N, C-alpha and C positions, 0 to 999 in steps of 0.2 A: 477214408472212412467207413467200418464195416456196416453195410446195408440195414443190418438189424438195429445197430448201435444207433446207427444216425436217424433209423424210422421209430426205437423208443424215444431219443432226444426230440422227435419234432412231437411225440406225442404228449409227453409230459409238458413241454411249452405250453402245448395247447390247452392242457388241461389246469396249468397255471392260470394262463390267460383268460380262459372260461371262469375260473373260477375267483381270480382279481376284479372281473369284472361285475361277477355276482355280488362279492362285496361291496363294489362303489355303490351299485344301482340300490342295494338294500336300505330299506325294504322297499316294496314295490305293492304293497297292503297291509292290514291291520295286523299287528302283533298278539298273540296271547299270551299272559303268563299268567300259569297255573299255582294258584295258592293252596295247601293240603290242611288246611285249614276255614272254621267259619270268618265271616267277615268279623272286625272290631280288634282281633289280634296284634300282635307284635308286628308278624310276616305281614298279616294283611295289611295291617296301616301302612308300614316301609313301602310296600309296593304302591300301593294306592296313591301316594305322596311323589312316587316317582314316576308313575305310570305317566300324566299330563307333560311331563317336562320330557320324557322319552317320545312321545306323540309331538312337540316341540321340536324335539330335534331330527327326527326323523320323517315327519310331513305326512305321518301316516296313523293312525290311532293305534292305543295299545291298549288293551284289554285287563282286565282283572278278572280270572275265573275260578271261585273255589269250589273245589273236589275235595271234600274232606273225610275222614273215616280211616282205620287200620293204623294209624300212627305214622301217615303219611305217605302209605304203601298206597293208596287208592290215587291220589295225585302223580307220585312218582310214577308210577306204572302206566298211567296213563301217558306220562309224557314222554317215557321211555320207549314206547309202541309208534309216538305221532311220527310224522315224515320227518326228516334229520334236514329242515330247507329254515331253522331259524326262526319260523313264525310262530312253534308252540315252544315256551321255556316253564322250568320250573324254579319257582320261587323255597325253598327248603331247610329246614337245619338239618342237624347231626342224626336227626331220625331217620329220617331216609335216605344220607345219605354216608353214613359209615356205623350207626348202632343196629341198623335191624339184623343186616347181616350176619350178626355176632348172636342177635338175640331169638330169630325164626330159624327153623332147620330148613326153610325152603320159602323164599321170594319170590315172585311173578317176575321180576329183574332182576339185573344183577347192577347195581350202582358203581362197581368198576369200570365194568363191560361197557354199559346201555349209557352210561350219561358223562356228556363231557364238560367239566368245569368251566366254567366263563368267570366269574369274580364271586372273592367271599367279600361281601357288602360291608356288614357289621356284629361286631360280635356284641352280646346283651352279657353282661356280669350279673352273678347272683350272689346275694346276698348271706351269710349264716346269721339265722334269728331265733331268738328265744322269746320267753314270755316275760313280762317286765318284773313277773312275783319269781322268777328263776335265780337263785342265790349266785349263778356263774356273771361275773361282769366281762369276761375276758375269755380269749378263746383258751389260754392254759387251765384259766377257773373250771371251763366248762370238760375238758379232760379229765381235771383233776377230779371233779363229780362225778365223771361217768364212771371211774375208774375205783372210787370209793361205792358204787352201787352195782357188783358186780350181781350180785344175787338179785335186786330186783331193777334188771337195765333200765337208763333211760329211753324215753322212745324220739323217735322223730318221725315229722310226715313227708309224704311226697308226693307229686301229682300223676304216680300209678307208677306200678314195677316195672325194674327196665328202663326207666324213663332219665330225662335229664335231670330229675332232681332227686333221684333215686342211688344211680349208678356213682355219682360224687360222694355220697356218704357212705357208702360201704367200700369205698377208696380212704373216706377220712377215717372211719374204723380201722381198717389196714395199716393205715400209715400211723395211729398213734396206738394201736394195740389197745383196742377198746371194745365192747360188743354195748351194742345199742339195739334196741327193738323197733323194727320197721313199721309204718303205720301206712300203708298206702290209703290215698283217695282218689276222687274222680277230676280233679281242679284244684287251682291255686286257690279258686275263691272258696273252697271248701277246708284248705288247709289256714287259712290266715284267723277266720274265728276263733279254732282250736287253739291257734298260738297265741290267741290274746285272751282265750277262758283260761287258760292253763293247762288242759288236757292231755296235751303233749309236750316235749320240751326242747325240741328244735325242729330246723327246718331249714333248707337253703332252700331261696324263691328270687327270682328276678326282682331289681330293683325297684321298677318304676310302681309295681300294684302293692308294696310296702312301706313305701316312703314314707307316704302320710301317718301312719299308722307309727312309725319309727318316731315321727319328729315330733305326734302327738303323744307320744311317749306309752304308748298300749304294749309295745311289744319294744326289744332289744334286739340290735343290729352289732353283731360281734366282728364279724368281719366281712372284708369284700374279696368274693375270688375275682383277682383280676391283676397285674402288672403296677396298676397304679389306684387310687383313688377315686369312689363315684363322684362325680358332680353333682348327682342328685343328696349326696348323705358325708359331704367331708371331712365330716370327724369319726366316721368309722376306719380303722384301719385293715391294709388287704391281709391277708394270712399271713405272708411275710413278714409284715411288719409287727404283728402279734403274736411271732417268732416259731409258727408253724408252717408245716410243708403245703406249697399251695394248692386245693384238689380239684383245680379246672374247674371250678363249678359255674359254665358258663356255656352259654350256645351262639351259634352262628346262625346267620340269614345269609346264604350264599343262593347264587343264579347257574344253572346249568340247562345243558340242551341236547337232543339225543344224541347218541355215537352216529357218526357221520357228517353231523353239523360241518360245515367248509371254515376252514381255519380263520381264514380271512374275517368269516361274519362272527366267529367267536369274536375274535380279536374288536372288530366292530363295536360290536353289544357290551363288551367289558370297557373298551375307549369310552361310550357314553354314559356306561354307571357312572364310572370313576369322575366325569366331570361335574354331572352330577353330585353327587356326594362330597368330591372337592370344594363343592362351591360354598360361600360363606353363609347367606342365607339358607340355604338347607339344611347346611353341618347345622347351623343355631337350631333350627327350626326341629328338625325331624331326628338329629343324631345327638348332639351334646345334650338338648332338653331331656332326653330320655336315659341317660347318661350311658349310652351306647359308646362302644369302641369304635373307631374308624377302621376299617381297613382297607378298602375300593381296592379288591387284589389285582392282580395280572391273572389269567389263567395258568400259568406257568406257577405261578405262587400260591392258586387256590388248590393246584393240583398236589404241590407238593403236602400242604396243608392238611390236604384229605388223606393222603397216605399216612402220613404222622400220626394223625387221630385216629386211625381205623386200627392200627397196634394198640393206642390208649384205649379204645372201647373193647378192644377184644380183653386187655388184661382186665378190665372195670368189671366184663361181664362174668369173668370167672372168678374173681373174686367175691361178688355178689351172689354169683349161683343162678343168676335172674335166667327165665327161658319164658318165651309169651307164645309158644304152642310147644 
């Protein structure tokens, strides 16, 4: 055997052995999961529910650190520039992982190059909502109402231009060939009162925050953007059941690591998160109870999802004309 080839094989085996040993011993110190939102939101709540179980599994503390701001960019950039050893992870949504690269001319990190997919944990479906006073009781009635009001377009609220509640609505307009007027707000907490008051004509928001209002009859949910109905609102049809193309108004919570994190460590983290998510007790309390859709993906599955979603977000951004710088 050629001595250079023999040397290369020996070096490769040594690296593989070292990486395997690292994965077997991981972790040997506390692990930090960065959440790019303040405490209390869905990303923070899910990770805080998972943290003690990961700590129990790994026999080392798992801490949640909130690094908020700039549409998840601050937290994502921090993790992207952290050591690639598996001890600093990022829990984020499409904002940091697939959307911002199309909304900003320049990011301080590259989501494809600088972050390694670990697992898509859950998907959060959203509902298309209208005021209780709206004459539309179905999605097709809403489309007909919008088409009949070309001179004075119906309005819809979002939690911000270029965000996860704006781009799906831009796609909805495109799909149904209607024109709506976008009214951006600073958050869902501001959208809900204006829907209830009838100050805007529609919105798409995550299911948990609007469940109580729909059940109380202060607003109507016309459709769920998901492949199946929401457990919290079983009487509301999906977009496809309502006879329309799904606008994919949902967002994911995913876990990623800095580029260069050993593959065996990534696989070990992913396996631990899957065990927790798929346990009956955790699923009942923290997934099904919020109408989240279970994902618990492998790293390869998550990478495939992100590749496809980047193409979708690119199309949505072009249709919407949104730009954040």
